[in-house]
C-alpha positions in Angstrom: -11.8 -38.8 -20.7 -14.9 -40.0 -22.4 -16.0 -43.6 -22.6 -18.1 -45.2 -25.4 -20.4 -46.6 -22.8 -21.3 -43.1 -21.5 -19.4 -40.4 -19.7 -19.4 -39.8 -15.9 -22.0 -37.3 -14.5 -19.7 -35.5 -12.0 -20.5 -31.9 -11.6 -17.1 -30.7 -10.5 -13.7 -31.2 -11.9 -10.6 -30.3 -9.8 -7.2 -29.5 -11.1 -4.2 -28.5 -9.0 -0.7 -27.1 -9.3 2.1 -27.7 -6.8 5.1 -29.8 -5.8 5.4 -33.6 -5.9 5.1 -35.7 -2.8 8.2 -35.6 -0.6 10.9 -38.2 -0.9 10.1 -39.4 -4.4 13.0 -39.8 -6.8 12.8 -38.9 -10.5 12.5 -42.7 -11.3 9.7 -43.1 -8.8 7.8 -40.1 -10.3 8.2 -41.6 -13.7 6.9 -44.9 -12.6 3.9 -43.2 -10.9 3.1 -41.4 -14.2 3.4 -44.6 -16.2 1.0 -46.4 -13.9 -1.5 -43.4 -14.1 -1.2 -43.5 -17.9 -1.9 -47.3 -18.0 -4.9 -46.9 -15.7 -6.2 -44.1 -17.9 -6.0 -46.0 -21.2 -7.0 -49.4 -20.0 -10.8 -48.7 -20.2 -10.3 -47.7 -23.9 -9.1 -51.3 -24.7 -12.2 -52.7 -22.9 -15.0 -50.4 -24.0 -13.5 -48.1 -26.6 -12.9 -44.4 -26.4 -14.4 -41.6 -28.4 -11.9 -40.4 -31.0 -12.3 -36.7 -30.2 -11.8 -37.1 -26.5 -8.4 -35.9 -25.1 -6.6 -38.4 -23.0 -6.4 -37.6 -19.2 -3.1 -38.9 -18.0 -3.7 -37.9 -14.4 -1.6 -35.5 -12.3 1.1 -37.0 -10.1 1.6 -33.6 -8.5 -2.0 -33.2 -7.4 -2.7 -31.4 -4.2 -5.2 -34.1 -3.3 -2.1 -36.1 -2.2 0.0 -35.2 0.8 2.7 -32.5 0.0 5.2 -30.7 2.1 6.7 -27.2 1.6 8.9 -25.5 4.2 8.1 -28.1 6.8 4.3 -27.6 6.5 2.3 -30.6 5.2 -1.0 -30.1 3.4 -3.6 -32.1 1.6 -6.9 -31.1 0.0 -9.7 -33.3 1.3 -12.7 -31.8 -0.5 -13.9 -31.1 -3.0 -12.0 -33.8 -4.9 -12.1 -35.0 -8.5 -15.5 -36.6 -9.2 -17.3 -35.0 -6.3 -20.8 -34.0 -7.4 -21.8 -30.4 -6.4 -25.5 -29.7 -7.0 -25.2 -25.9 -6.4 -22.7 -23.1 -6.5 -21.9 -23.4 -2.7 -19.2 -25.8 -1.5 -16.7 -26.1 1.3 -13.0 -26.3 0.7 -11.5 -28.7 3.3 -7.7 -28.8 3.8 -5.7 -30.8 6.2 -2.5 -29.0 7.3 0.0 -29.9 10.0 3.7 -29.9 10.9 5.9 -32.6 12.4 6.1 -30.6 15.6 2.4 -30.1 15.8 2.6 -26.3 15.9 -0.6 -24.3 15.5 -1.4 -23.2 12.0 -3.9 -20.8 10.4 -5.3 -21.0 6.8 -6.7 -18.2 4.6 -8.2 -18.8 1.1 -8.1 -16.1 -1.5 -10.9 -16.6 -4.1 -11.0 -15.5 -7.7 -11.7 -11.8 -7.6 -9.6 -11.1 -4.5 -11.9 -11.9 -1.6 -10.1 -13.7 1.3 -11.8 -16.1 3.6 -10.3 -17.3 6.9 -10.8 -21.0 7.2 -12.3 -22.4 10.4 -10.0 -24.8 12.2 -11.4 -28.1 13.5 -9.1 -30.1 15.7 -5.5 -29.3 16.6 -1.9 -30.3 16.0 -1.5 -33.0 13.4 -5.2 -33.6 13.4 -6.2 -30.1 12.4 -8.6 -29.7 9.5 -9.5 -26.3 8.0 -12.8 -25.5 6.3 -13.5 -22.5 4.1 -16.9 -21.8 2.4 -16.7 -21.3 -1.4 -19.1 -19.7 -3.9 -18.6 -21.0 -7.4 -19.3 -19.7 -10.9 -19.4 -22.0 -14.0 -15.9 -22.7 -15.3 -12.6 -22.4 -13.5 -12.5 -20.9 -10.0 -9.0 -20.3 -8.9 -8.1 -20.6 -5.2 -4.9 -19.7 -3.4 -4.6 -21.3 0.0 -2.1 -19.6 2.4 -0.9 -21.6 5.4 1.3 -20.2 8.1 2.3 -20.8 11.6 0.4 -18.8 14.3 3.7 -18.3 16.2 6.6 -18.8 13.9 8.0 -17.8 10.5 7.2 -20.8 8.3 4.5 -20.6 5.6 3.5 -22.0 2.3 1.0 -21.5 -0.6 -1.2 -24.1 -2.2 -2.9 -23.3 -5.5 -6.1 -25.1 -6.4 -8.6 -24.8 -9.2 -12.2 -25.9 -9.0 -14.3 -26.1 -12.2 -18.0 -26.0 -11.6 -20.3 -27.6 -14.2 -23.6 -28.1 -12.4 -27.0 -27.5 -14.0 -28.0 -24.9 -11.4 -27.0 -21.3 -11.9 -23.6 -20.4 -10.6 -22.8 -17.4 -8.4 -19.4 -16.3 -7.1 -19.2 -13.5 -4.5 -15.8 -12.2 -5.6 -15.1 -9.1 -3.4 -16.5 -6.6 -0.9 -15.7 -2.9 -0.7 -16.6 0.2 1.3 -18.7 2.8 -0.5 -17.0 5.8 -1.9 -17.5 9.3 -0.4 -20.3 9.9 -3.0 -22.1 6.7 -2.1 -21.1 4.8 -5.2 -19.3 1.5 -5.6 -16.1 2.3 -7.5 -14.6 -1.2 -7.7 -12.2 -0.7 -4.8 -12.2 -4.0 -2.8 -11.4 -4.6 0.9 -11.6 -7.7 3.1 -13.0 -5.4 5.9 -15.5 -2.7 5.1 -15.8 0.6 7.1 -19.0 2.1 5.8 -22.5 1.1 7.0 -23.4 0.1 3.4 -21.1 -2.4 1.7 -20.5 -2.9 -2.0 -20.8 -6.5 -3.1 -19.1 -7.6 -6.4 -19.5 -11.0 -8.1 -20.3 -13.1 -11.1 -23.5 -15.0 -12.0 -23.4 -17.7 -14.6 -25.7 -20.1 -16.5 -24.5 -23.5 -17.7 -25.8 -23.3 -21.2 -25.4 -20.6 -23.8 -29.1 -20.6 -24.4 -29.7 -19.6 -20.8 -29.2 -16.2 -19.2 -29.3 -14.6 -15.8 -32.6 -12.9 -15.0 -31.7 -11.4 -11.6 -29.3 -11.3 -8.7 -30.7 -10.3 -5.3 -28.4 -9.4 -2.4 -29.3 -9.3 1.3 -27.2 -8.3 4.3 -28.5 -7.1 7.7 -31.2 -4.9 5.9 -33.8 -5.6 3.3 -33.1 -7.3 -0.1 -31.4 -5.3 -2.9 -31.5 -6.0 -6.6 -27.9 -6.0 -8.0 -27.0 -4.5 -11.3 -26.1 -7.3 -13.7 -23.9 -6.8 -16.8 -24.1 -8.8 -20.0 -21.1 -10.9 -19.0 -22.8 -11.9 -15.7 -20.8 -9.6 -13.4 -22.9 -7.8 -10.9 -22.6 -5.2 -8.1 -24.9 -4.0 -5.4 -24.9 -2.1 -2.1 -26.3 -3.7 1.0 -26.5 -2.8 4.7 -24.2 -4.6 7.1 -24.2 -5.0 10.9 -22.0 -2.2 12.5 -18.7 -3.3 14.0 -19.6 -7.0 13.7 -19.5 -10.0 11.4 -22.5 -10.7 9.3 -23.5 -12.7 6.2 -24.2 -11.6 2.7 -26.7 -13.8 0.7 -26.7 -13.7 -3.1 -29.8 -15.3 -4.8 -29.4 -15.8 -8.6 -32.2 -16.7 -10.9 -31.7 -17.9 -14.5 -34.0 -17.6 -17.5 -35.5 -21.0 -16.8 -36.7 -19.8 -13.4 -34.1 -21.8 -11.4 -32.7 -20.1 -8.4 -29.6 -20.8 -6.2 -28.1 -19.0 -3.2 -24.6 -18.4 -2.1 -23.5 -16.9 1.2 -20.3 -15.2 2.3 -19.2 -13.7 5.6 -18.4 -10.0 5.8 -16.8 -8.0 8.6 -17.5 -4.3 9.3 -15.1 -2.3 11.4 -15.8 1.4 11.7 -13.8 2.0 14.9 -10.1 2.3 15.5 -8.1 0.1 17.8 -8.6 0.5 21.6 -5.4 1.7 23.2 -4.8 1.3 27.0 -2.0 3.1 28.9 -0.8 1.2 32.0 2.4 3.1 32.5 2.6 5.9 33.6 -0.7 5.8 35.6 -1.6 9.4 34.6 -1.8 10.9 31.1 -1.1 14.5 32.3 1.6 15.1 34.9 5.0 16.7 35.6 8.3 14.9 35.9 12.0 15.7 36.3 13.1 12.5 34.4 14.8 12.8 31.0 13.5 9.4 29.8 10.0 8.2 30.3 8.8 4.6 29.6 5.2 4.4 28.4 3.5 1.0 28.1 0.0 -0.4 27.6 -2.4 -2.6 25.7 -3.9 -2.6 22.2 -6.8 -4.6 20.7 -9.2 -4.4 17.7 -11.9 -6.7 16.3 -10.2 -6.9 12.9 -6.7 -7.0 14.3 -4.0 -4.3 14.7 -1.8 -3.7 11.7 0.7 -1.1 13.0 1.5 1.2 16.0 3.6 4.3 16.2 4.4 7.1 18.7 4.4 10.7 17.6 6.1 13.6 19.4 7.1 17.1 18.4 10.7 16.6 19.5 11.5 13.1 18.2 9.0 12.8 15.3 7.3 9.5 14.4 8.6 6.1 15.7 7.2 2.7 14.8 6.9 0.5 17.8 6.5 -3.3 18.2 3.3 -4.8 19.7 1.7 -8.1 20.5 -1.4 -7.3 22.5 0.8 -5.2 24.7 3.4 -2.5 23.9 6.2 -0.6 25.7 8.6 2.1 24.6 11.2 4.4 26.2 10.9 8.0 25.2 13.2 10.9 25.7 11.6 14.1 26.9 12.5 17.7 26.2 12.5 20.3 28.9 9.1 21.9 29.1 5.9 20.6 27.5 5.8 17.2 25.7 2.7 16.0 23.8 2.9 12.3 23.1 0.5 10.6 20.6 0.2 6.8 20.6 -1.4 5.8 17.4 -2.6 2.3 16.4 -4.0 1.3 12.9 -6.3 -1.7 12.3 -6.5 -3.8 9.1 -9.5 -1.7 7.9 -7.4 1.5 8.1 -9.1 2.9 11.1 -6.9 4.8 13.6 -7.0 4.8 17.4 -5.2 7.5 19.3 -4.2 8.2 23.0 -2.6 11.4 24.0 -0.3 12.0 26.9 0.8 15.5 28.0 4.0 15.5 30.1 5.9 18.5 31.4 9.5 17.9 32.2 10.6 20.3 34.9 14.1 21.9 34.7 16.3 21.1 37.7 19.2 23.4 38.5 21.6 22.3 41.2 24.1 24.7 42.8 26.9 22.9 44.6 28.8 24.3 47.6 32.3 25.7 46.9 35.1 23.3 47.4 36.8 23.5 50.8 40.0 24.7 49.2 38.3 27.3 47.2 37.3 30.8 48.0 33.9 32.5 47.7 31.4 31.3 45.1 30.0 33.9 42.7 26.8 33.4 40.6 26.3 35.9 37.8 22.5 36.2 37.2 22.7 38.4 34.1 20.4 37.8 31.1 22.7 35.2 29.6 23.0 33.4 32.9 19.3 33.2 33.3 18.8 31.8 29.8 21.3 29.0 30.6 19.4 28.0 33.8 15.7 28.7 33.0 13.4 28.7 30.0 12.1 32.1 28.8 8.7 31.3 30.2 10.1 30.5 33.7 12.4 33.5 33.6 9.5 35.9 32.9 7.8 34.6 36.1 10.8 35.5 38.4 10.3 38.4 40.8 13.6 40.2 41.0 14.7 42.3 44.0 15.1 46.0 43.4 18.1 47.7 45.2 18.5 51.6 45.3 22.1 52.1 44.0 22.3 55.9 44.3 23.5 56.1 48.0 26.2 53.5 47.2 27.4 55.5 44.2 27.6 58.8 46.1 29.4 57.1 49.0 32.0 55.6 46.5 32.5 59.0 44.8 33.0 60.8 48.2 35.6 58.2 49.1 37.6 58.8 45.9 37.3 62.6 46.3 38.5 62.6 50.0 40.5 59.4 50.5 42.1 60.5 53.7 38.8 61.3 55.3 37.3 57.9 54.4 40.6 56.0 55.2 41.2 54.8 51.6 44.8 53.5 51.0 45.8 55.4 47.8 49.0 53.3 47.5 46.7 50.6 45.9 45.3 53.0 43.3 45.9 52.6 39.6 45.7 55.3 36.9 42.0 54.8 36.7 41.3 55.8 40.3 43.8 58.8 40.1 42.1 60.0 36.9 38.7 59.8 38.6 40.2 61.7 41.7 41.3 64.5 39.4 37.9 64.7 37.9 
């Protein structure tokens, strides 16, 4: 709204979208809107309004008031309507809590896709979350995601900050890892895996008569001049600290020689998760058990996204984890190679390998007391049912000379009376052999 006596000099205008305050009826909301309208037009009756100025009726659903969604209360504390911001850097401050006082975490996704984890100050119902912003001129859309640390409840709060300061604007929109050829191909990621990170953003001037002269980026190495397009978008590649968090600084200078800086945190993670095996105590051993329970720990600087177990016999199985993990695994007889794989949020993999040999156990029971003699046929098929081919090949078989026994058997058939053979028990087969 513009007033005849002069317009306010605030450098930031805040708009919001979201649900109305809880507990309000339709009649109460209508009354609230009517009061807001009355307050908006009252100065016009006193000082007069410019004819071309659109009326601002206020927003009874503003996120600057307390709202609740899914049991999570939230309220934007800063920046608020009328807050003057002298440069493109500002802090978004959000109060968030539940009736039960459960722990919450807040992440803010900026225009361009970069996500910033808000720093929590206080706890329970007194928790306040702060996230650093980098702003370009015009609308800067923010999406605030609030969720329980331990629980299933979550909510989204959308907020728009419009920067209109005299100083140059600069928004660090996204980070990305370099492509294999060393270029910045536009692929963004919250966590980079290469030693040199791509920085994408937008630099703006307030007036059309101004332009952006340069954008200089700096990470853990020396300063780098970014490539700036005619629309103000820029890209540059800077060195980052390995496997650690660091800060990217963007310095923008306009055609009038004014410079402003914006800073944004960046996380590099070039290593896969660390996997510990606490059970079994050894990673190479023999066992006779058919089922083996393996357990351990997992950790990573950027967080663990997934875990799985791979074996040649059972394939790939996703397993649950929460700092620790445990899973029963069926073993095949013989060699078992077990791969425990964890993937972090940057896409890096960590692997632990176990090699377990399950020994075959063959138990021969004694004959039942009522039974006769026990006979074990150790022919080729019998061995295959008891032993693996590798084990069977290692057996040393006893060699018995059968010729004397055959000659003795033939002599007994040829001269049964001499050898005391009872021919009354013979069948046609024995008599035929006798005739031969």
